[in-house]
N, C-alpha and C positions, 0 to 999 in steps of 0.2 A: 165182465167189466163195463162200469156206466162212464161214459165220457163226462167231462165238465161242460160239450155244449149241449149233452141232452139233459142235464141236470137244469142248466141254466138257461135253456131257450125261452124265447116267446113262446105261448101257446099257439099248436095249429089247431085248424079249423079241424073238423071232424071229414074225413073224405071216404067215399065209400068204394067196394069193392064192384068191378065189372062185372056184370049180370046180364045175359041174355047178349042180343043183337043193337050194334049202335052204328051210326053213319057218322061222318065229318069231312072236312078237306081235307085235312091234313091230322095223320096219326105220328105223334112221338113216341117213342120207348125209350123208358127211362127218364126218372125224374130229378136227376139232380140238376147242377148248374146250364149244363148243356140245353138239354132239353125244356128245364121250365124260359130259359132266355128266349130259346126259338117260340117258345109256345107264347109268350108275354108280347114279343116284336110282331108275330102273327095276329095277335088277338089285337093289337093296337092297330092293325090295317083292315079290322073288320074278319079277319078270317075266323071258320069256323075250326076248333083245334081241339084234340083229344090227346092225354097224356096217361100212357100207362106207365107203372112200375111193379115191380115184381115184390117190394117191400112196403114197410111205412115210409114217407119222407123223411130222408136225414140219415138213414140208416146204410146208406153208402159213404164213398169219398165226400160227397158233399157236405153231410153233415159231422164229418169226422176229422176234416182238414186242420190245419193250424190256423187259420183263417187271418193269412196275411196276404195281402193286396199289393201284388208285386207287375210292375210294370215290366213290357217284352219277354222273350222267350231265355233259352240258354245260350242261344250264340248273340255276340255282339252284334252292331250294326253293320259293321265294315263286312263283317262275316257272311252275314245274310243279303248283302248286296254283291259281292264276289259272287255268292252262289247261286242267285236268281237272277243277276245283269242289274245295271244302275237302276233303269226305270222302274219294273216289277220290284226289285230289292228294296227302293227305297218306300214303293208303297207299302212293302210288307212292315216294315220298321215302323212306320206311321200306325199301319192296323194293329199290332200287336203292342206297342207302347200305349194305345189307348182304352187299355182294360181298366185302369182305375178311374179314368174318367167314366166310362160307361156305369161301371159298379156304382161309384159314389152318387151320378147323376141318377140312376136309377133309384137308389136310398133317399135320395130326396124328393124326386118326382113322386115315387108312392109311399112316403112318410115311413119307410120300414124300421123298425124298431131292432136295430141289431146292434147296438153299442158301437158305432162308424168313429173311427178317429184317424185322420188323415193326416199326420205329422211324417209320414216319410218311410224310408225302408233301408236298413243298414246292413251292407254285407264287410263286415271285419276281416283282417287278413290275419291269418294264423302264421305267417311266415313271410320275411323280406320277398321272395320269389313272388308268392301271390300277390303282394302289394303292387308290386311292378306289371303284373297282370290287368289289375284292378285301376292303376292309373292310365293306362292305356283305355280301359274301357270308359272310365272318365270322360278322356279326353274326345274319344267318338261321339258320344251323345251330348257331349258341351257346344259341338261345332253342328247339332241335330237343334240346338236351343233348348235342351233339357236341363230342367233345376236340380241340376246334381252337383255335387262337392266332393273333392278329394280329403280325407280326414287324417290327422297326425294321430300318433299316438295319445296325445294327451286329449285329444278334441274325441276319439272314441273311448277313452276311458270315463270321461265327463258323463256321454250320452248315454252308456251302457251300463256303466257303473262297474267295470271289470280292468284289471290290470293285463288280461290274459293276452290281447291285441295289439299287434306293432302299427294299426292303420286301418285304412278302410275308407268306403265312400258311403254317403248320404243321398239318397234316392228321393226327393220331396214330392214326387208323385205318388207313392206307394202308401200304404197305410192298413190299417187291422180293423176286424170286426167280428161279431159272433158268427160264425158260420153257417150253424142251423137257424139261427132265427133269420136271416139273410136269406136262405132259401125258403121259409116259411114264409117271408114277406115278399118274395116272388109267386110265390101259391095263392097268397090271397088275393095279388093286384090279376093276376090269370081268374080266377074265380068274380071278381069284381068286373071283368069284361068279359064275361061270358063263355070262357075256356073250361073245359072240364078235366078233372084230374083222378084217376083211378088208381088205387094201392092195393097191395095184395092182388095183382093182376099179371103175374109174369106172363111177358109172351113166348109161346110154347112152337107156336107155329107161323111163322111168314109167305105167303105166297101170291102171284100175281095171276089174276083173270079177269077178262073182259074190260081192261084200263083201270082197274081199280087192286090195291094193296088189301089183301085182308090178313090181319092180325088176329090169334085165336088165342084165348087165355085160357086158364080151366074152368071158366064157368061164363064165359061169354065169346062174343068176337065183334071187331069194328073193321069196317070198310072205308078206304078213303084211296083220294086219287093219290095222294102223295104220302112215303112212309118216310121218317126221320129214326135212325138209330144213332141215341144220344147215350148208350152205356159205358162207353171209357174203358176203366179197368175192369170194370162187372160186364165186358162183355162175354157172353157164353157161346155155345154151340147155335144159337138162333141163324148166324151169319157166320159158320166157321171159319173163312178166311179172314175176315175182319179181326175175330177175337186173336188171329195168329199175327196180325200187324203190328200187336205191341205185347209188352212185358208187365205182367200186374205185381208189382213191387210192394212188399208191406211195409209200412211206415207205423211208426208207435210214439205215443206221447205220453207224459205224465203231467200232473199238476200240484203244484206244492199246496198247501194251506194258506189261506191269505196271509200275505207279508204284513210285519210289524208298517204303522204308518214311517216310522223314521228310515226303514228300509228302502220302501217304494220309494221316497224321496231322492234317495241317491242310485236304484237300481232303475233303469230305462224311465227317467223322469218325466221324459216327454212322449213315454208310449208307443217308439216306436215298433217295426217287427224286424227281426234280425235272422239273418240265415248265414254262417261262417262257411271258412273257406277249409276245414278240418278235413281229414282223408273221409269220413264217413260225414255228410252233411249234417249239422247239427243247427237246428230253427227253433226261435224262442220270441216270447213275447209275454207282456203281462195282460190277466184278462181284467173285465172291468172291476172286478171284486179284489183286484191286487193279485192273484197269483202267478206264481212265474209257470209258463207253460215251456216244457222241454219237449222238442220230438227230433228225432233219427230215425232211419233204417231198421226195420225190426225184423220178427222173427216169421219165417213161413209153419204155419199150421198152429197149433193152441199151445205155446211156449207157457208154462209157467211166469205170473208176473214177476216173481224175483230174477229169473233168468232174463225176461225180455226188456225189463227196467234197469237192470243193475248198470249198463253203459249210460242211460239218462242219469243216474244218480251220482256216477262220476263225471261225467259231463258237468252238472251243476254243482259239483264241489271244486270241479276244477277253474270254471269262468266266476263263479261267485262263492270264495270260499268264506264270506260272512254268512252263509247259509247253512253252517254246518249245526245239523242235527234238526234241520226242517223237517215237517212232518209232508208225506205225499197223501193226498186226499184223493186221485182219480187215476186211473191207469185204462189207456184204451187205444186201438191201433183201427187201421183202414188200410185200403189199396191205390197205389198211384199208378198208372198207366204212363211206361215208358216205352218211348220209339227209336229205332235204331238210329236216326238221326239227330235224335232229340228235339224233334220239332212237332208242333201238333198237327193234325191232318185233317182235311177236307175233303171227303171222297164223293163222288157221284157215280153209285155201283151199277144203277139202270135206268132209265125213265122214272121218275118219278121217286125214287130211291134215294136217299143222301146219307150221309154218317159225318158224324165229326168227333174226335177224339186225340188223347194221346200229349197232355199238358207237361207231362214231365215235372209234375210237384209245384205248376204255378197254375193251378186248376181255377182259382178263385176269379181271377180277372179275366186269364186264357179263356176257360170253359164260356165265361158271360158273354166273351166277343164272339166265340164259336157259335153261340145259338143265336147271336145279331146276324152273324156273315149265313147260317143256314137259311134263316128266315129271307134275309134279303134275297137270295137265290131263287128260293121258292117263289117270291113274289115278282121276278122278272129281270133283277139285276145281273147283267151280262156277267162271266168270266173275267174279262178285261176291267170293267169297271167296279169288280168286289174288292181290289185291294189284297187278296189272299188267294194264293193257285188253288185250285181243285187237281188233288193229284192220285194217280192211279192206286189200287191197293198192291202192297208188296208184303205178302207174310213172309216173317222171320224164317231163314232157314234154320232147320232142325229146331223148331219152335217147342216140341216136347221135353227137349232138352234144357231150354231157357232158365227155368225154375234152377237147376242142379248149378247153371253157369253163374247166375245172381247169388246163389247159396254163397258159393265158393267164393264168389267176389267181395260179399260183404265180411266173410270169416277172414280173409285175406287183410282186407283194409282194418279191420279190428286188429289183427297182430301186428301190423304194419303204425297202426297207434299207439299200443301198446309199448312196442320197441322205442317208438321216440319217447313217449314218456319214460322209459328205462334209461334211456341214453340221458335225457336232459337231468334227471337224478344225479346220472353217474357225473354229471357234469357240473352240477350245481346251481344250475339254471333252468328255468322255464322253459317247456317245450316249444318249440317254434315250427316245427313242423307242418 
């Protein structure tokens, strides 16, 4: 299944496979947003950096996501301050809110061709109870000076082009981009600054000797004083305890044919990204060529397109009935790393060994921020000054059964959603669950 982003990305320059021995000051395992952001910020400071990736650039989550640049994390600002205390919590809120500024700043600084649009992000409510929670969220961000606004039913309908929602909120800090092109742009910038990136070079062994970290790949090896693990949902058994701190959750997307111009003027006319409050998260946007891209949780394993996409087709028809009969040109999926506390984590696993992962579906902005945090820590910024806590690894109990639990949870939520639709039909009104 080819992704829309793979078919339309700006061309990537040719990158080699690692062969033989190499040395650097820092070696980064993983060529997604986290790894490339860390590499770019280190290169800007004059560090000698090598990145190794197991596949081609963009074949993981950084090239397969929805391309929505969303500020913050899953928890609201007040909750973060309660969790970490007023001082550190306020710093954390400021750090996670800075993601879109960093992403769009890098795009401008390095002239990255990735269809960036910063017109905001919308979270529409599918129920009155969800709208009440949104109103509280808006109040918290407003008190911190964020450009956010509560939307009523009419305003949401005008911005989205759907009568499905009872209200929502608009966060003007957010936006959208072509995710794989953004990744390629980061790689181009690293190359211009002297950094080295090797693809098809999976790290198969990591060990420390003589004050150096040595990373072995199938056909080469690298030695460096500092090593960074930046593999997120694609973390394997290289450091097995790290793999067990996240659950890799499948996410699946579809893209329609280019919509007629008349529909483009009424469906997301200002090109915001959208993530709603339905039982199973649904996120959608328009691409640069006017296709509706709809995403939601997917299936484990190689499910046929007909099975994997049926919930997405139904979501499109429910939200945009005016698209009845639309053709779907692209279907694809990737993995999202979920953590038990719904927060990203920065770990210092040992002298000169760091890791950053766990973006819970907000990886475009937050992984880019995490890369900068890792770079700043390597460059000597103290934990207190960093504005983001370094936490110990805590593997999820009974991790090997986690995929079974996630599968059951997804199936349960799909049943709940189906019951909500049935109830709405019986009551003769739109579902508001």
